[in-house]
N, C-alpha and C positions, 0 to 999 in steps of 0.2 A: 537370587540368581535368575529364577524364572521371570520375575518382573523386569529385571534389567535386560535380559536377552529377548524378552517378549516384545520389546519396542522395535525389534528388527526382523520379526517374523514369528512363525508359530514354533513354540518350544515343545518338542515331543517328550523329552526326558531330561532330568537333572540328577546327576549322581555325584554326591559329595564324597570325597576321599577322607576317611577318618583314621586317626591314630587308635582311638577307642570309641566307646559309645558317646562320649561327651566332648572329645577334643578333635577339632577339624584340622586337617593337614594344610589347609589353605589352597586346596586343589579341588576343582570341580570339572566334571565332564558334562557338557550340555549338548544334547542332540537336537538339531534344528530340523524343521520340516522339509527343507530342500537345500541343495548345495548353494543356490543363490542367496537364501536367507542366512546360511552359515557364513558366507563370504561377506555379506553386509554387516553381520554382527562382528566379524573379525576386523573389518576395515574401520568400523565406527567405535568399537570398544577397546581395541588394543591400546595400551598405555594411558587409559583413562584412570581416574581416581575413584575408588569405592571404599567407603569407611576409612578414609585417610591413608589408603594404600594404593599404589599404582598397580594395576592388574595387567597381566600379559595374557593375550588371547591368541591362540594358535590352533591349527588343526592337530588332532591327536594322532600319534603314530604308535603302532603296536610295538611293544617291546619283545613279544614272543614271535617267533617265526610261525607263520601260518602253515598248516599242513598243505603240502602240494597235492592238489586234486588232479589225478591223472586225467588227461584229456586225450583226444584222438591224436596220435603222433602226426606232426606235420611232415609232409614228404621233404626229404633232405637229399640233395644231390651234391656230394662233396668232390672237390677237385684238389689234387696234390699240387703244391707250388714248391718247386725245389730250386737248388743252386742259389739260395739267398745268402747275401753277405751277413755276417754276424751282427751288423748294426740294425738290420731290419726288425721292426717291431710290428705288432698286430695293426697298430694305427696306420703304418705305412701301406700295408696290404689293403686295409679298408679304403684308404684314399685312392689307391690304384684301381681297385675293383668297384668303387662307388658308382661309376657311370653305368655299370651293368645292371639291368633290371633283375629283381628277384634275389638280390644279395641278402642272405640270412645271418651268417656268422663268419668270423675270421679268427684264426688262431695260429700264431707262430709257436712252434714247439721248442722248448728249452731243455738243455741238459739239467739234471738235478744236482750236479756237482757244484762246488763253490770254487771260483766265482761263477755265478749263473751266466751261462752263455747260450746263445741261440744254437740249435742243432742244424741250422741251415735249410730248414724246410718248414712248411706250414700247410694248413688246410683252409679252403674257402668253400662255404656251403651256399647253395642256391635253392630256390623253391621249386624249380623245374629242371628237367634234364636239358631242355632247350636252352635255358639261361646258362647252364653249366657249359654246354657245348659252345655257345657263343663266347663265353669267357675264355675257353681254351683256344678257340681260333683267333680271338682278338689279342690275347696277352701272351701266348706261348712265344718265347724268343724276345719278348720286350725287355729292355734294360731297366733295372731298378737299382738305384744307387751304384751304377757302374757295372752291373752284372746282368747277363742274359738269363732270365728266369725260365724254368721249365714248368709248364702247366699241363696237367693231364688228369684223367679221371683217377680217383683215389685207388680204384681196384686194378688199374693198369700196372703191368709189371715194368718197373723202371729199367730193368736190364734189357728189355726188348726195345726200348726207346733210346736210340743212339744219342738224342739230344740231352739225355740225362747226364752224360759225361761232361764235366766242366771243360770249357775251352781253355787253351793255353793263356789267352789274354785275361781270362777270369782268374786263373790260378795266380798269375803275376799280380793282379789287383789285390787278391786276398792276402798274398805274402806281404805286400807293402802295407796293407791294413794291419796285419799282425805286428809288423815292426813299428808302426806308429803308436800302438797301444801299450 
């Protein structure tokens, strides 16, 4: 293995996977000197023949989950997005807010009951308070799938915000949605 892979760069290590001390599993882990050398070996050796057998060369993937190393928490400024139709998914919110700089994460909240249905609200997180404020001013009242959405800081009390109450046209739209499903 060392000689074969050595044609494509420096081989740092070769580890054969064995069933026991005398029987090879037909599996080896080869560590190359650089990512470029590993890529060269992969491109040139994958699907070649070695000792009358076709070999497969690929990057190794860990089977075990690596322990999460705690890092400094990234600042996160979340906004509440309410009055969503049940059809809205996280990808729809991500598409809507994608033009806003600093977008970090998007999540539509679902009821845990069966059938699984959207709770009608979600959260969108931004890297700065300014980006979150810009999203609120840009998207509050915007129509998404036929409904005017409410966008406000997560910590704001929805009862104080009159726009949190669904409008009559939104209720009619939701009722027609329910009857369609």
